[in-house]
C-alpha positions as CSV (number, residue, x, y, z in Angstrom):
1,X,-29.1,0.2,-24.9
2,X,-27.9,-0.7,-21.4
3,X,-27.2,2.1,-18.9
4,X,-23.5,1.3,-18.9
5,X,-23.4,1.3,-22.8
6,X,-25.3,4.6,-22.7
7,X,-22.7,6.1,-20.4
8,X,-19.8,4.9,-22.6
9,X,-21.6,6.3,-25.6
10,X,-22.0,9.6,-23.8
11,X,-18.3,9.7,-23.0
12,X,-17.4,9.0,-26.6
13,X,-19.8,11.6,-28.0
14,X,-18.8,14.2,-25.5
15,X,-15.1,13.6,-26.3
16,X,-16.0,14.2,-30.0
17,X,-17.3,17.6,-29.0
18,X,-21.1,17.1,-29.4
19,X,-23.4,19.4,-27.4
20,X,-25.6,18.2,-24.6
21,X,-28.6,18.8,-26.8
22,X,-27.3,16.5,-29.6
23,X,-26.2,13.9,-27.2
24,X,-29.5,14.0,-25.3
25,X,-31.4,13.6,-28.5
26,X,-29.2,10.8,-29.8
27,X,-29.1,8.8,-26.6
28,X,-32.6,9.7,-25.5
29,X,-31.5,11.1,-22.1
30,X,-32.1,14.5,-20.6
31,X,-29.6,17.5,-20.7
32,X,-29.5,17.3,-16.9
33,X,-28.3,13.7,-17.1
34,X,-25.7,14.9,-19.6
35,X,-24.5,17.6,-17.2
36,X,-24.3,15.2,-14.3
37,X,-22.4,12.6,-16.3
38,X,-20.0,15.3,-17.5
39,X,-19.1,16.0,-13.9
40,X,-18.8,12.3,-13.1
41,X,-16.8,11.3,-16.2
42,X,-14.6,14.4,-16.7
43,X,-11.4,12.3,-16.6
44,X,-12.7,9.6,-18.9
45,X,-13.8,12.3,-21.4
46,X,-10.5,14.0,-21.3
47,X,-8.6,10.7,-21.7
48,X,-10.8,9.9,-24.7
49,X,-10.2,13.3,-26.2
50,X,-6.4,12.8,-25.7
51,X,-6.5,9.3,-27.3
52,X,-8.5,10.7,-30.2
53,X,-6.0,13.6,-30.8
54,X,-3.1,11.2,-30.6
55,X,-4.8,9.0,-33.2
56,X,-5.4,12.0,-35.5
57,X,-1.8,13.2,-35.0
58,X,-0.5,9.8,-35.8
59,X,-2.8,9.3,-38.8
60,X,-2.0,12.6,-40.3
61,X,1.7,12.6,-39.5
62,X,1.5,15.4,-37.0
63,X,3.9,13.8,-34.5
64,X,7.3,15.4,-34.5
65,X,9.2,12.3,-35.6
66,X,6.8,11.8,-38.5
67,X,7.2,15.4,-39.6
68,X,10.9,15.2,-39.5
69,X,10.9,11.9,-41.4
70,X,8.5,13.4,-44.0
71,X,10.5,16.6,-44.4
72,X,13.7,14.6,-44.8
73,X,12.2,12.3,-47.4
74,X,10.9,15.2,-49.4
75,X,14.3,16.9,-49.1
76,X,16.0,13.8,-50.4
77,X,13.6,13.6,-53.4
78,X,14.4,17.3,-54.2
79,X,18.1,16.5,-53.9
80,X,17.7,13.5,-56.2
81,X,15.7,15.6,-58.7
82,X,18.4,18.3,-58.6
83,X,21.1,15.6,-59.3
84,X,19.0,14.0,-62.1
85,X,18.0,17.0,-64.1
86,X,19.7,19.1,-66.6
87,X,19.6,22.5,-65.0
88,X,19.5,24.1,-68.5
89,X,15.9,22.7,-68.9
90,X,14.5,23.6,-65.5
91,X,14.5,26.9,-63.7
92,X,17.2,26.2,-61.1
93,X,16.0,29.1,-59.0
94,X,12.7,27.3,-58.3
95,X,14.3,24.0,-57.4
96,X,16.8,25.7,-55.2
97,X,14.1,27.7,-53.5
98,X,12.2,24.5,-52.7
99,X,15.4,22.9,-51.4
100,X,16.0,25.9,-49.1
101,X,12.4,25.9,-47.9
102,X,12.5,22.2,-46.9
103,X,16.0,22.5,-45.3
104,X,14.7,25.5,-43.3
105,X,11.6,23.5,-42.2
106,X,13.8,20.5,-41.3
107,X,16.1,22.8,-39.3
108,X,13.1,24.2,-37.3
109,X,12.2,20.7,-36.3
110,X,15.6,20.1,-34.7
111,X,15.6,20.2,-30.9
112,X,19.0,19.9,-29.2
113,X,19.0,16.8,-27.0
114,X,18.6,17.8,-23.4
115,X,19.4,15.4,-20.6
116,X,19.4,15.5,-16.9
117,X,23.1,16.0,-17.1
118,X,22.6,19.4,-18.6
119,X,21.9,20.7,-15.1
120,X,24.9,20.6,-12.8
121,X,23.9,19.1,-9.5
122,X,27.5,18.6,-8.3
123,X,27.3,21.6,-6.1
124,X,23.6,21.0,-5.2
125,X,20.8,22.6,-7.1
126,X,18.5,25.5,-6.7
127,X,15.1,26.6,-7.8
128,X,16.4,28.0,-11.1
129,X,17.7,24.5,-12.0
130,X,14.2,23.1,-11.4
131,X,12.6,26.0,-13.4
132,X,15.0,25.2,-16.2
133,X,13.9,21.6,-16.2
134,X,10.3,22.7,-16.1
135,X,10.9,24.8,-19.2
136,X,12.5,21.9,-21.0
137,X,9.4,19.7,-20.2
138,X,7.1,22.4,-21.4
139,X,9.0,22.6,-24.7
140,X,8.9,18.9,-25.1
141,X,5.2,18.8,-24.4
142,X,4.5,21.6,-26.9
143,X,6.4,19.7,-29.5
144,X,4.3,16.6,-28.9
145,X,7.3,14.6,-27.7
146,X,5.9,13.5,-24.3
147,X,2.9,11.5,-23.6
148,X,0.6,12.9,-21.0
149,X,1.5,10.1,-18.6
150,X,5.2,10.7,-19.0
151,X,4.7,14.5,-18.6
152,X,2.6,13.9,-15.4
153,X,5.3,11.7,-14.0
154,X,8.1,14.1,-14.8
155,X,6.1,17.0,-13.3
156,X,5.4,15.0,-10.2
157,X,9.1,14.3,-9.7
158,X,10.0,18.0,-10.2
159,X,7.2,19.1,-7.8
160,X,8.5,16.8,-5.1
161,X,12.1,17.9,-5.8
162,X,11.0,21.6,-5.5
163,X,9.2,20.8,-2.2
164,X,12.3,19.1,-0.8
165,X,14.5,22.0,-1.9
166,X,12.2,24.5,-0.3
167,X,12.0,22.4,2.9
168,X,15.8,22.3,3.0
169,X,16.1,26.0,2.4
170,X,13.6,26.7,5.1
171,X,15.4,24.5,7.6
172,X,18.7,26.2,6.8
173,X,17.2,29.6,7.3
174,X,15.6,28.5,10.6
175,X,19.0,27.1,11.8
176,X,20.7,30.4,10.9
177,X,18.0,32.3,12.7
178,X,18.3,30.1,15.8
179,X,22.1,30.4,15.7
180,X,21.9,34.2,15.5
181,X,19.4,34.3,18.5
182,X,21.7,32.2,20.7
């Protein structure tokens, strides 16, 4: 195996969670090399882990839109079954329990749309507006609705906005202090 191939294999195996010992044995390299490569390829390993998780989420329907779609389809089947059956033959309590269970699960998946317009910037903005937006991003990230690249970009924008806000606040305070000293 070429050295570059070995490094790529290391990144893949490490992203899969293999220990240094197992990787060293498999690739015929030392644990010290594994440790050094871990430090050198931290970002690549993290990216590979993220890609792998996204593949698994997608494959097993763990993304929010797939969960909502799946829950909705199942609820529709239950509704169709309720419409098609003679309730005297089936315990209606069981069928209605299922319907309520799936409706509740579907309702839990609902996230009210949030847009930048939700924050009123007409009179300027303050740090609580930025914190509110950060909270919204955290919720979207937890729900799996933002890619890591999009989340990073949004966080960068909010960080720069907060820096600008803090700078403006500091300048205003300095002007007020200078005015009071004159």
